[in-house]
VEXLUM-981559 format. One record per atom (N, C-alpha, C): x, y, z. Coordinates in steps of 0.001 Angstrom, whole numbers, padded with zeros to 6 digits, always signed. Layout:
BEGIN
XYZ;...
This chain:
BEGIN
-047360+076159+023923;-048432+075583+023093;-049645+076518+023066;-050345+076537+021931;-051539+077368+021793;-052727+076671+022433;-053518+077424+023201;-054690+076838+023853;-055925+076878+022955;-055865+077684+021917;-056974+077809+020980;-057288+076462+020315;-058592+076127+020203;-059010+074967+019411;-058913+075313+017936;-058380+074398+017133;-058320+074583+015685;-059071+073464+014996;-059963+073833+014096;-060648+072855+013260;-060202+073094+011827;-059536+072111+011256;-059083+072206+009873;-060166+071592+009000;-060699+072390+008062;-061854+071965+007273;-061401+071590+005861;-061553+070306+005531;-061098+069796+004242;-059810+069020+004415;-059508+068152+003456;-058300+067334+003595;-057427+067397+002351;-057362+068580+001724;-056521+068776+000547;-055101+069166+000926;-054324+069599-000072;-052913+069959+000122;-052773+071084+001142;-053609+072103+001028;-053564+073240+001957;-053788+072782+003392;-054789+071945+003592;-055126+071477+004941;-054002+070651+005554;-053323+069865+004749;-052225+069042+005271;-051072+069915+005743;-050791+071000+005017;-049750+071925+005446;-050104+072614+006749;-051369+072984+006885;-051847+073616+008120;-051678+072657+009297;-052064+071410+009091;-051943+070405+010157;-050481+070182+010529;-049614+070088+009536;-048184+069875+009807;-047611+071000+010657;-048069+072213+010425;-047576+073346+011218;-048188+073353+012622;-049497+073166+012695;-050196+073316+013977;-049930+072177+014955;-049607+070989+014454;-049493+069845+015370;-048359+069996+016374;-047408+070888+016056;-046331+071169+017019;-046622+072396+017869;-047775+073012+017618;-048127+074242+018338;-049359+074077+019228;-050147+073043+018966;-051404+072886+019706;-051766+071408+019842;-052389+071091+020959;-052909+069740+021170;-054394+069663+020861;-054944+070780+020399;-056389+070862+020201;-056715+071089+018722;-056386+070101+017894;-056619+070193+016457;-057580+069092+016033;-058566+069488+015240;-059539+068530+014726;-059632+068695+013212;-059971+067622+012532;-060111+067653+011077;-061565+067375+010716;-062197+068345+010066;-063589+068194+009634;-063623+067881+008146;-064454+066898+007778;-064589+066464+006380;-063447+065567+005933;-062575+065221+006843;-061517+064275+006507;-062046+062858+006611;-061503+061965+005804;-061974+060583+005806;-061409+059781+006969;-060239+060217+007459;-059605+059479+008549;-058673+060403+009321;-058225+059942+010482;-057277+060728+011271;-055983+060937+010479;-055353+062107+010676;-054079+062414+010007;-053060+062794+011067;-051983+062026+011156;-050891+062351+012080;-051398+062648+013495;-052325+061854+013959;-052822+062044+015316;-053911+063088+015449;-054247+063774+014363;-055323+064763+014385;-056634+064041+014139;-057558+064185+015073;-058794+063416+015011;-059756+063955+013962;-060272+063066+013140;-061254+063440+012128;-062635+063562+012768;-063274+064704+012585;-064622+064934+013113;-065654+064522+012072;-066673+063818+012497;-067756+063461+011584;-068798+064567+011528;-068933+065307+012639;-069885+066415+012674;-069479+067403+013759;-070047+068597+013677;-069760+069640+014654;-070700+069520+015849;-070268+070080+016992;-071174+070184+018141;-070880+071469+018905;-071757+071818+019835;-071680+073112+020517;-070455+073255+021413;-069829+072140+021780;-068647+072220+022658;-067458+072865+021938;-067543+072933+020614;-066443+073504+019827;-066645+074986+019524;-067694+075591+020061;-067985+077011+019816;-066769+077868+020153;-066470+078826+019294;-065327+079712+019515;-064036+079216+018904;-064024+077989+018374;-062823+077437+017760;-062496+078173+016460;-061216+078203+016139;-060777+078767+014869;-060889+077691+013794;-061661+077957+012755;-061856+076987+011676;-061094+077450+010441;-060047+076725+010076;-059235+077083+008915;-059727+076250+007731;-060328+076969+006771;-061088+076324+005707;-060250+076154+004442;-060311+074971+003862;-059618+074683+002600;-060138+075606+001500;-059262+076023+000565;-059709+076860-000550;-060812+076218-001385;-060866+074897-001404;-061855+074206-002224;-063273+074279-001698;-063453+074817-000490;-064789+074922+000097;-065259+076371-000023;-066279+076602-000830;-066712+077966-001133;-067573+078537-000008;-067798+079840-000086;-068646+080518+000900;-070082+080021+000840;-070463+079406-000280;-071841+078918-000459;-072003+077465-000034;-070901+076833+000295;-070936+075427+000682;-071653+075258+002025;-072426+074192+002158;-073162+073943+003415;-072215+073795+004593;-071055+073210+004337;-070069+073026+005408;-069643+074386+005951;-069368+075336+005038;-068940+076671+005460;-070050+077372+006254;-071267+077266+005779;-072400+077914+006470;-072611+077310+007852;-072364+076019+007997;-072528+075363+009298;-071512+075844+010336;-070348+076280+009866;-069331+076773+010799;-069863+077958+011592;-070497+078865+010908;-071057+080048+011585;-072260+079661+012440;-072994+078682+011998;-074157+078210+012750;-073747+077704+014134;-072546+077110+014214;-072043+076589+015485;-071090+077567+016184;-071161+078852+015767;-070360+079920+016394;-068855+079671+016323;-068431+079098+015201;-067004+078949+014968;-066495+080181+014217;-065183+080319+014135;-064587+081483+013475;-063922+081020+012177;-064642+081056+011052;-064052+080573+009803;-063019+081539+009244;-061908+080995+008783;-060856+081783+008143;-060190+080888+007106;-059088+081321+006566;-058378+080534+005547;-056897+080515+005870;-056172+079631+005204;-054726+079572+005406;-054073+080899+005040;-054488+081480+003914;-053910+082754+003469;-054173+083858+004481;-055389+083941+004978;-055744+084986+005934;-055055+084773+007278;-055130+083565+007829;-054642+083331+009189;-053117+083311+009257;-052490+082615+008317;-051028+082479+008361;-050325+083531+007498;-050965+083916+006396;-050364+084928+005530;-050192+086267+006227;-051098+086592+007129;-050998+087860+007869;-049918+087814+008945;-049415+086615+009246;-048368+086487+010267;-046953+086517+009681;-046826+086354+008377;-045508+086326+007754;-044835+087696+007828;-043560+087708+008175;-042799+088956+008303;-042180+089401+006972;-041958+088454+006080;-041278+088752+004829;-042148+089509+003841;-041540+089915+002735;-042234+090635+001659;-043047+089635+000834;-044322+089944+000608;-045180+089052-000164;-045594+089690-001485;-045412+088924-002561;-045887+089311-003890;-047022+088360-004231;-048248+088860-004309;-049397+088009-004623;-049729+088120-006107;-049882+086964-006750;-050165+086922-008186;-051520+086270-008401;-052450+087016-009013;-053759+086445-009304;-054119+086704-010757;-055236+086126-011190;-055672+086182-012577;-056278+084847-012947;-057004+084795-014036;-057614+083531-014445;-056567+082549-014948;-055638+083056-015765;-054617+082193-016354;-053224+082799-016174;-052214+081939-016190;-050834+082401-016128;-050273+082594-014733;-051060+082284-013708;-050603+082524-012331;-049363+081705-011986;-049407+080421-012302;-048289+079546-011915;-047020+079907-012672;-047156+080173-013966;-045986+080562-014760;-045391+081870-014244;-046232+082871-014010;-045737+084169-013527;-045145+084060-012127;-045801+083295-011272;-045288+083081-009910;-043901+082461-009964;-043743+081448-010801;-042451+080759-010913;-041386+081662-011534;-041783+082474-012504;-040841+083374-013161;-040361+084458-012191;-041273+085029-011431;-040899+086039-010427;-039995+085420-009366;-040342+084212-008929;-039512+083513-007946;-038092+083321-008483;-037969+082915-009740;-036651+082673-010339;-035832+083961-010416;-036469+085073-010774;-035770+086361-010854;-035281+086798-009475;-036146+086684-008477;-035768+087114-007125;-034656+086227-006550;-034746+084922-006799;-033689+084018-006327;-032343+084354-006979;-032380+084630-008268;-031144+084957-008984;-030521+086243-008446;-031355+087123-007922;-030845+088382-007363;-030272+088208-005960;-030397+086991-005412;-029843+086704-004090;-030841+086771-002963;-032106+087012-003290;-033121+087105-002239;-033596+085709-001821;-033841+085557-000533;-034354+084299+000024;-035834+084205-000341;-036139+083433-001370;-037467+083484-001985;-038103+082108-002085;-039429+082069-001897;-040165+080820-002058;-041531+081104-002660;-041913+080287-003638;-043254+080358-004222;-044195+079508-003376;-045326+080078-002987;-046247+079402-002079;-047691+079598-002535;-048620+078957-001830;-050041+079132-002118;-050558+078103-003087;-051304+078549-004076;-051959+077661-005023;-050973+076838-005852;-049729+077257-005886;-048694+076533-006626;-048357+075203-005944;-048787+075053-004667;-048637+073760-004007;-047794+073746-002756;-047138+074862-002424;-046314+074926-001211;-047068+075636-000088;-047039+075053+001088;-047825+075530+002225;-047417+076925+002678;-048407+077763+002925;-048185+079089+003516;-047844+078936+004992;-048586+078076+005664;-048409+077890+007111;-046991+077462+007459;-046445+076513+006694;-045125+075969+007009;-044003+076994+006818;-044279+078068+006080;-043270+079118+005904;-042941+079804+007232;-043873+079779+008173;-043652+080437+009469;-042492+079817+010235;-042162+078571+009907;-041066+077905+010615;-039708+078541+010334;-039559+079159+009161;-038266+079750+008786;-038399+081205+008373;-039517+081808+008666;-039815+083176+008221;-038964+084217+008945;-038516+085232+008198;-037876+086399+008814;-038086+087604+007902;-037650+088763+008329;-037901+089998+007584;-037144+090053+006262;-036168+089174+006083;-035415+089120+004827;-036059+088172+003809;-037107+087492+004209;-037758+086515+003333;-038607+087203+002264;-038689+086537+001105;-039593+086970+000042;-040486+085794-000331;-041779+086063-000481;-042734+085026-000840;-043503+085471-002082;-043570+084587-003073;-044409+084840-004234;-045623+083935-004093;-046774+084540-003847;-047986+083801-003505;-048875+083661-004732;-049051+082433-005214;-050058+082221-006249;-051420+082233-005562;-052205+083265-005844;-053445+083516-005092;-054665+083289-005984;-055365+082195-005755;-056577+081893-006516;-057764+082640-005925;-058841+082708-006698;-060072+083333-006186;-060611+082558-004992;-060377+081232-004976;-060819+080410-003850;-060157+080872-002554;-058889+081268-002655;-058143+081739-001486;-058536+083166-001124;-058684+084004-002127;-058886+085439-001891;-060283+085772-001371;-061285+084960-001705;-062653+085318-001302;-062833+085321+000221;-061941+084648+000944;-062108+084525+002398;-061216+085477+003193;-060488+086380+002513;-059594+087253+003276;-060356+088430+003882;-059847+088903+005030;-060388+090085+005705;-059300+091127+005928;-058126+090690+006383;-057040+091614+006725;-055766+091398+005910;-055696+090319+005170;-054481+090003+004425;-054147+091107+003423;-052868+091481+003359;-052412+092487+002397;-050993+092158+001943;-050802+091863+000666;-049444+091672+000159;-048768+093037-000032;-047466+093028-000176;-046738+094267-000464;-046889+094635-001946;-046916+093599-002792;-047127+093783-004231;-048228+092826-004667;-049163+093305-005486;-050217+092445-006018;-050267+092586-007534;-050345+091457-008217;-050379+091417-009677;-051719+090816-010122;-052416+091522-011016;-053652+090998-011603;-053373+090795-013095;-053201+089537-013506;-052722+089198-014841;-053775+089349-015931;-054963+088801-015686;-056009+088762-016712;-057291+088266-016068;-058376+088328-016814;-059640+087828-016280;-060513+087320-017410;-061032+086094-017223;-061970+085506-018179;-062818+084474-017447;-063778+083917-018130;-064717+082980-017514;-064017+081731-016974;-064351+081353-015753;-063832+080129-015139;-064521+079923-013795;-064464+078731-013288;-064910+078403-011923;-066373+078777-011649;-067218+078700-012685;-068627+079034-012473;-069385+077878-011823;-068685+076784-011552;-069233+075716-010717;-068914+075964-009245;-068169+077027-008958;-067752+077381-007587;-068337+078740-007192;-068143+079730-008047;-068710+081057-007810;-070100+081139-008440;-070950+081994-007868;-072321+082114-008374;-072371+082669-009790;-071495+083619-010074;-071497+084265-011388;-070152+084950-011619;-070001+085567-012778;-068744+086215-013138;-068432+087407-012234;-069468+088118-011809;-069250+089275-010932;-068641+088839-009608;-069185+087782-009033;-068640+087278-007775;-067202+086796-007966;-066941+086147-009077;-065590+085659-009380;-064611+086827-009498;-065000+087867-010223;-064130+089038-010387;-063895+089735-009051;-064943+089890-008273;-064809+090567-006976;-063892+089804-006028;-063926+088475-006116;-063020+087670-005289;-061571+087961-005660;-061290+088049-006955;-059937+088393-007407;-059509+089761-006888;-060438+090718-006961;-060131+092104-006580;-059826+092268-005092;-060229+091298-004286;-059972+091413-002844;-058483+091413-002512;-057645+091014-003461;-056200+091041-003219;-055720+092471-002925;-056457+093478-003438;-056069+094877-003238;-056736+095515-002018;-057641+094806-001391;-058522+095365-000362;-057798+096120+000738;-056712+095578+001242;-056037+096162+002411;-054683+096777+002092;-054399+096955+000812;-053114+097538+000438;-053106+099046+000676;-051920+099581+001049;-051817+100992+001428;-050778+101724+000575;-050478+102956+000972;-049651+103853+000161;-048261+103298-000160;-047715+102485+000737;-046353+101967+000506;-046350+100617-000214;-047536+100157-000654;-047641+098919-001418;-047675+099252-002913;-047823+098217-003749;-047670+098438-005184;-048516+097431-005952;-049272+097919-006945;-050122+097046-007767;-049618+097006-009201;-049741+095838-009825;-049368+095643-011224;-050626+095192-011960;-051047+095980-012959;-052333+095753-013619;-052177+095577-015124;-053004+094706-015685;-053010+094457-017132;-053792+095566-017842;-053081+096396-018574;-053706+097512-019286;-054637+097018-020396;-054368+095837-020930;-055118+095327-022077;-056493+094793-021705;-056756+094632-020426;-058074+094189-019948;-058769+095386-019307;-059839+095851-019935;-060498+097081-019477;-060959+096993-018025;-061484+095842-017638;-061963+095698-016253;-060824+095850-015260;-059684+095256-015588;-058524+095352-014698;-057940+096766-014748;-057863+097335-015948;-057335+098699-016096;-058120+099694-015242;-059430+099537-015209;-060285+100474-014474;-060143+100363-012961;-059552+099264-012491;-059333+099127-011047;-058389+100202-010518;-057552+100757-011387;-056590+101785-010973;-057286+102972-010309;-058533+103233-010709;-059263+104384-010174;-059654+104228-008712;-059657+102997-008213;-060123+102768-006840;-059028+102284-005895;-057795+102147-006395;-056716+101640-005548;-056222+102693-004554;-055788+102207-003395;-055209+103094-002371;-053686+103135-002473;-053132+102336-003362;-051672+102233-003487;-051222+102636-004888;-049943+102937-005066;-049412+103208-006411;-049561+101968-007290;-049551+102178-008597;-049714+101059-009521;-048923+101316-010793;-048718+100248-011552;-048122+100348-012872;-048859+099388-013792;-048994+099786-015055;-049621+098926-016050;-048566+098122-016804;-049006+097005-017383;-048202+096314-018385;-049099+096028-019578;-048514+096006-020769;-049295+095758-021976;-048416+095148-023058;-048936+094125-023732;-048209+093593-024887;-048856+094043-026194;-049802+094993-026096;-050499+095489-027282;-050345+096996-027479;-050101+097716-026396;-050090+099178-026434;-048767+099725-025932;-048241+100732-026602;-047044+101418-026122;-047443+102345-024973;-046815+102150-023834;-047157+102913-022635;-046070+103937-022316;-046491+105138-021979;-045528+106144-021509;-045046+105802-020105;-045955+105209-019318;-045600+104795-017961;-046054+103353-017779;-045103+102449-017636;-045445+101045-017476;-044489+100160-018246;-044844+098885-018333;-044011+097895-019014;-044710+097495-020309;-043992+097589-021423;-044600+097272-022710;-043533+096755-023673;-043969+096464-024895;-043059+095958-025931;-042898+097006-027021;-041647+097344-027324;-041318+098257-028415;-040219+097607-029244;-040478+097403-030539;-039489+096796-031442;-038929+095484-030884;-039848+094617-030429;-039508+093292-029910;-038541+093350-028724;-038684+094396-027936;-037907+094521-026695;-038833+094963-025574;-038483+094583-024361;-039267+094946-023172;-038760+096282-022636;-039691+097216-022451;-039358+098541-021912;-040127+098793-020622;-039464+099458-019687;-040123+099973-018482;-040021+101493-018559;-041171+102157-018747;-041190+103578-019076;-040349+103767-020347;-039307+104566-020316;-038482+104750-021514;-037163+103976-021427;-037068+103070-020454;-035841+102300-020242;-035958+100922-020886;-035031+100596-021764;-035017+099263-022370;-034476+098259-021355;-035279+097232-021070;-034871+096204-020103;-034118+095085-020806;-034692+094560-021876;-034034+093479-022604;-034745+093213-023919;-034022+092628-024873;-034631+092154-026116;-035424+090888-025820;-036402+090590-026669;-037267+089430-026437;-037062+088340-027490;-036028+088472-028316;-035846+087516-029400;-035292+086166-028951;-034801+086079-027716;-034259+084816-027220;-035173+084121-026199;-036350+084681-026005;-037291+084121-025030;-037740+082727-025465;-037746+081769-024528;-038125+080391-024834;-039616+080120-024656;-040272+080895-023817;-041715+080739-023645;-042418+081128-024934;-043415+080351-025339;-044132+080667-026573;-045539+081165-026253;-046081+081971-027158;-047441+082456-027002;-047516+083891-026516;-048494+084607-027048;-048698+086006-026672;-049015+086151-025192;-049754+085172-024642;-050113+085230-023226;-048872+085171-022343;-047858+084430-022801;-046628+084349-022013;-045821+085647-022079;-045978+086411-023142;-045370+087739-023174;-045964+088606-022066;-047262+088500-021873;-047914+089242-020781;-047373+088800-019425;-047189+087492-019252;-046624+086987-017996;-045228+087549-017756;-044445+087655-018821;-043091+088203-018716;-043137+089673-018325;-044004+090439-018975;-044096+091877-018699;-044523+092139-017255;-045468+091377-016768;-045919+091530-015379;-044780+091214-014415;-044013+090181-014727;-042879+089797-013876;-041797+090873-013878;-041586+091497-015036;-040610+092587-015127;-041050+093763-014258;-042345+094067-014257;-042860+095170-013430;-042545+094940-011959;-042757+093711-011495;-042449+093370-010095;-040955+093520-009837;-040155+092998-010749;-038694+093039-010582;-038176+094482-010526;-038708+095343-011365;-038256+096741-011383;-038656+097466-010100;-039842+097176-009580;-040250+097794-008317;-039330+097367-007181;-038844+096125-007259;-037935+095604-006229;-036468+095899-006550;-036254+096734-007581;-034918+097231-007939;-033938+096117-008307;-034431+095136-009062;-033578+094063-009567;-032838+094557-010809;-031570+094236-010930;-030762+094659-012069;-031309+094076-013374;-031212+094865-014436;-031711+094425-015744;-031003+093173-016238;-029714+093037-015939;-028957+091869-016388;-029544+090583-015813;-029974+090648-014564;-030573+089472-013915;-031928+089170-014539;-032727+090214-014751;-034042+090038-015368;-033895+089379-016736;-032985+089899-017554;-032782+089373-018907;-032315+087922-018865;-031400+087599-017980;-030877+086236-017882;-031994+085226-017602;-032848+085542-016652;-033915+084604-016270;-034988+084528-017343;-035376+085677-017900;-036398+085678-018948;-035963+084826-020138;-034706+084894-020497;-034207+084153-021658;-033970+082670-021375;-033787+082318-020118;-033498+080916-019782;-034730+080162-019281;-035775+080866-018932;-036966+080234-018349;-037709+079442-019424;-037876+078152-019192;-038453+077262-020206;-039903+076883-019948;-040499+077470-018953;-041879+077117-018669;-041986+075948-017715;-043203+075481-017514;-043491+074473-016496;-044171+073254-017116;-044132+072122-016431;-044839+070945-016934;-046326+071230-017133;-046902+070612-018147;-048344+070669-018427;-048805+072020-018961;-047844+072849-019399;-048177+074148-019988;-047381+074286-021285;-048030+073988-022411;-047337+074023-023715;-046042+073207-023667;-046112+072072-023005;-044955+071193-022857;-044827+070320-024109;-043759+070532-024858;-043576+069823-026129;-042833+068507-025925;-043401+067451-026501;-042772+066132-026432;-042759+065552-027844;-041616+065089-028300;-041509+064465-029619;-041284+062969-029422;-042166+062153-029958;-042026+060709-029778;-041007+060148-030757;-040645+058889-030572;-039583+058263-031372;-039934+058162-032849;-041210+057991-033164;-041581+057844-034576;-041882+059181-035235;-041522+060268-034576;-041635+061578-035202;-042915+062330-034927;-043895+061704-034294;-045118+062416-033936;-044806+063464-032865;-045405+064637-033009;-045176+065718-032055;-046410+065886-031175;-046190+065917-029867;-047271+066071-028900;-047020+067315-028044;-048083+068014-027708;-048009+069136-026779;-048943+068859-025598;-048393+068927-024411;-049168+068690-023196;-049512+070017-022533;-050773+070442-022677;-051269+071629-021976;-052436+071226-021091;-052210+070199-020273;-053259+069726-019369;-053722+070816-018412;-052846+071811-018145;-053185+072919-017255;-054249+073837-017855;-054515+073708-019154;-055544+074533-019807;-056917+074004-019419;-057358+074382-018226;-058598+073834-017664;-059811+074723-017885;-059643+075816-018638;-060779+076656-018988;-060679+077065-020452;-061727+077658-020966;-061787+077974-022394;-060713+078971-022794;-060532+080027-022010;-059563+081070-022368;-058146+080514-022470;-057745+079694-021494;-056386+079152-021518;-056216+078139-022645;-057269+077394-022953;-057208+076440-024055;-056991+077166-025382;-057717+078230-025602;-057607+078988-026857;-056205+079563-027028;-055664+080196-025984;-054342+080822-026142;-053252+079769-026346;-053386+078611-025707;-052386+077558-025904;-052476+076957-027309;-053690+076704-027774;-053867+076163-029131;-053282+077126-030166;-053581+078404-030020;-053133+079395-031006;-051648+079718-030887;-051034+079368-029761;-049593+079598-029603;-048763+078584-030380;-049375+077464-030755;-048673+076385-031463;-048891+076557-032965;-047807+076726-033697;-047893+076995-035129;-048233+075756-035956;-047894+074571-035474;-048091+073333-036239;-049563+073140-036624;-049785+072469-037748;-051120+071943-038023;-051378+070841-037008;-052600+070769-036470;-052772+069938-035275;-054163+069348-035104;-054175+068324-034245;-055401+067745-033694;-055470+068172-032239;-056633+068631-031791;-056776+069086-030412;-057701+068141-029647;-057279+067767-028449;-058097+066932-027569;-058781+067830-026551;-060118+067818-026553;-060914+068662-025661;-061838+067785-024819;-061864+068021-023505;-062806+067271-022679;-062364+067129-021240;-063213+066514-020446;-062957+066344-019021;-064227+066578-018239;-064101+067186-017064;-065276+067479-016241;-065675+068943-016402;-066943+069199-016227;-067555+070499-016538;-067306+071516-015432;-066997+072757-015830;-066828+073862-014875;-067884+074947-015089;-068879+074642-015912;-069990+075571-016082;-069807+076599-017184;-068807+076414-018048;-068565+077382-019117;-069401+077056-020369;-069529+078071-021233;-070244+077931-022496;-069240+077535-023581;-069286+076292-024032;-068282+075790-024959;-068357+076426-026349;-069457+077103-026651;-069533+077813-027933;-068440+078873-028041;-068003+079390-026892;-066964+080421-026895;-065628+079892-027416;-065453+078579-027392;-064224+077965-027918;-064098+078161-029422;-065242+078240-030099;-065226+078136-031552;-065718+079385-032271;-066003+080455-031545;-066520+081678-032170;-065526+082278-033147;-064223+082164-032802;-063175+082636-033698;-062375+081425-034170;-061817+081494-035377;-061044+080347-035881;-059866+080008-034971;-059650+078718-034749;-058495+078243-034000;-057368+077968-034992;-056170+078451-034692;-055065+078418-035645;-054648+076993-036022;-054774+076681-037315;-054245+075430-037888;-054798+074160-037243;-056028+074218-036749;-056658+073020-036159;-057379+072244-037267;-056921+071023-037518;-057472+070195-038585;-058468+069159-038068;-058374+068842-036784;-059308+067877-036199;-059455+068138-034704;-060633+067839-034182;-060908+067963-032750;-061493+066651-032263;-060930+066118-031192;-061474+064919-030558;-062055+065330-029210;-063370+065179-029071;-064058+065499-027816;-064152+064217-026991;-063758+064289-025734;-063716+063072-024929;-064230+063330-023512;-064454+062243-022794;-064788+062338-021368;-066206+062806-021098;-066417+063271-019892;-067761+063609-019422;-068403+064735-020228;-067591+065632-020752;-068134+066779-021495;-068129+066569-023007;-067849+065363-023458;-067679+065142-024897;-068900+065560-025703;-070089+065227-025225;-071302+065551-025985;-071567+067056-026013;-071333+067732-024883;-071551+069185-024832;-070586+069908-025767;-069319+069491-025754;-068327+070148-026616;-068613+069833-028084;-068936+068582-028384;-069227+068182-029763;-070428+068959-030307;-071473+069073-029507;-072676+069806-029934;-072376+071272-030183;-071562+071866-029286;-071185+073267-029463;-070362+073439-030738;-069424+072520-030981;-068568+072602-032165;-069373+072418-033449;-070342+071512-033414;-071144+071218-034608;-071875+072448-035123;-072211+073364-034244;-072912+074593-034645;-072027+075525-035478;-070709+075278-035463;-069771+076128-036209;-069167+075393-037408;-069791+074244-037777;-069219+073422-038855;-069263+074131-040203;-070160+075092-040360;-070234+075828-041629;-069528+077173-041562;-068825+077425-040459;-068137+078720-040337;-066698+078509-039873;-066439+078708-038593;-065053+078662-038098;-064448+077261-038128;-065284+076222-038159;-064774+074840-038160;-065075+074118-039479;-065216+074892-040534;-065606+074337-041840;-064638+073268-042334;-063340+073470-042075;-062313+072541-042555;-061807+071615-041442;-062559+071517-040359;-062089+070763-039193;-062911+069494-038987;-062224+068362-038836;-062881+067089-038557;-063281+067028-037083;-064489+066563-036785;-064965+066436-035407;-065182+064972-035059;-064629+064543-033913;-064785+063166-033461;-065118+063136-031977;-065621+061992-031520;-065870+061783-030089;-065148+060527-029613;-064743+060547-028330;-064119+059376-027700;-064623+059276-026273;-064668+058068-025752;-065206+057857-024412;-064314+058466-023331;-062999+058346-023501;-062072+058800-022463;-060792+059317-023114;-059868+059785-022295;-058643+060374-022829;-057797+059342-023569;-057723+058128-023055;-056926+057091-023705;-057431+056819-025120;-058737+056711-025267;-059323+056481-026590;-059101+057693-027492;-059182+058891-026910;-058958+060114-027684;-057541+060161-028232;-056570+059775-027412;-055170+059753-027852;-054984+058759-028989;-055538+057551-028826;-055388+056523-029859;-056009+056966-031181;-057194+057572-031104;-057848+058062-032332;-057016+059158-032987;-056494+060050-032163;-055706+061170-032687;-054422+060683-033352;-053789+059671-032768;-052539+059145-033323;-052764+058569-034728;-053861+057862-034897;-054142+057279-036216;-054300+058359-037278;-054971+059447-036919;-055153+060567-037859;-053831+061289-038088;-053093+061499-037011;-051827+062249-037084;-050806+061547-037954;-050739+060230-037884;-049766+059462-038677;-049994+059676-040171;-051257+059680-040562;-051605+059808-041980;-051417+061232-042483;-051741+062198-041642;-051788+063595-042079;-050643+064463-041560;-049703+063834-040822;-048551+064558-040264;-048989+065767-039423;-049825+065502-038464;-050340+066551-037587;-049780+066405-036175;-049623+067524-035502;-049282+067495-034079;-050530+067158-033280;-050338+066616-032083;-051460+066291-031192;-051344+067154-029938;-052397+067907-029656;-052370+068888-028567;-053443+068556-027532;-053025+068330-026296;-053967+068198-025191;-054133+069588-024574;-055273+070218-024836;-055603+071528-024246;-057081+071471-023892;-057447+070757-022819;-058794+070216-022621;-059940+071221-022438;-059639+072432-021952;-060677+073434-021674;-061640+072970-020577;-061237+071966-019819;-062080+071391-018766;-061208+070951-017591;-061842+070783-016439;-061155+070171-015310;-060943+068688-015601;-060226+068021-014729;-059786+066642-014996;-060546+065592-014196;-061489+066012-013361;-061980+065137-012290;-062892+064003-012749;-063232+063935-014030;-064015+062782-014488;-063161+061515-014546;-061842+061691-014760;-060941+060535-014846;-059742+060622-013902;-059358+061840-013511;-058100+062023-012790;-058284+062905-011561;-057326+062810-010643;-057382+063599-009413;-056996+065055-009634;-056233+065325-010686;-055719+066672-010919;-055302+066822-012374;-055078+068062-012806;-054577+068268-014163;-053172+067695-014306;-052394+067672-013198;-051057+067086-013249;-051125+065590-013568;-052027+064881-012892;-052163+063449-013138;-052608+063194-014575;-053518+064030-015068;-053967+063903-016467;-052798+064113-017429;-051994+065142-017162;-050846+065421-018020;-049829+064308-018007;-049587+063738-016833;-048633+062626-016734;-049153+061394-017469;-050468+061159-017395;-051072+060040-018127;-050883+060243-019631;-051110+061460-020087;-050931+061797-021508;-049507+061497-021955;-048530+061925-021156;-047128+061698-021508;-046765+060215-021475;-047366+059491-020542;-047106+058039-020435;-047622+057314-021679;-048791+057735-022163;-049329+057124-023374;-048446+057437-024569;-047893+058641-024611;-046998+059036-025696;-045781+058115-025741;-045245+057800-024563;-044048+056944-024492;-044306+055566-025109;-045546+055133-025087;-045879+053823-025660;-045744+053792-027175;-045835+055000-027766;-045698+055064-029218;-044248+055166-029651;
């Protein structure tokens, strides 16, 4: 048993995994900020000096600016994170995937390719599977695809994946990070400790990410869905190429949207570095249908078409999902605020959007931002407001029936005004659809 005191800070999914692992390794575990005891782990209401020197494993949801985090150092505790403390102990090969959008899809796609190749692989981290619990079955033959959020990466000191992927970068989480610079720097920490035998995958189409190549200590490769690359992964004549090698045609791909092409290219780069056969890569790319709450198409019995993109919790992801859908449509926008400027939603025309229903806590902010574009990009678009998501769905259905429009949930906001998570919001949306 470990004699070290452990204080688990926060009571989210990450913290529960940490507790499940540690409770068989130590009798000295405490939970700070938890509402009640968990599995015999005592919930602390406050810190005291007797706990000085304890290891404090902090939930990703608690930022470096949070008073709770600052108090840990005040009481001479050692703050760390699940990724830093347990991720550095894993013996297997780790592929870390970060970026503002597309992390979960790319993580799942890479996991599927590696599994198909026969590798013992598990997707962990922000995707919802505990990093700590992997230690129970970890060995040198293991492969881990880590969905790494900025919340996780900002607290690392020594963590280093073998492969790191930076998909894209845009405004998000400004209710957590002080500004965009801090947010970007948190993402960049994934490369901090990588060395000559590691490998980076960078988005050539994003200048900020492309320029990171100049400061890396490890080899790297670019991917691009806009530019033909002499070295890297790109698209030529609707086929995926790695350098001058054709990997596979893209005409049978089931994922829709230009952003998903980028996710595919990044995944191919990882697969090629790990020497996966092209036949396996092509098989998975062509069969991968995406994940729930991401451009998830549902057709109701009366012929109305619905798309569930509840995962579109920021402006950038909302725009790419809306524009990926060819149908004429009504878009539902709203939820809880993350500090973004909603005018950015409407600066460029949204493809085939005939009506927008603004709902929830941000309804007035989004409506006001949209109204400023009524004589330009939204000239032909109807604008409405609804108190909550249920009312927004009902209003949208009435319009859709008359005008034969698809209904798209791509909120551009977090879900916490009505729901515990974007998953719960998406499931609620689908449940309402079933009623029709």
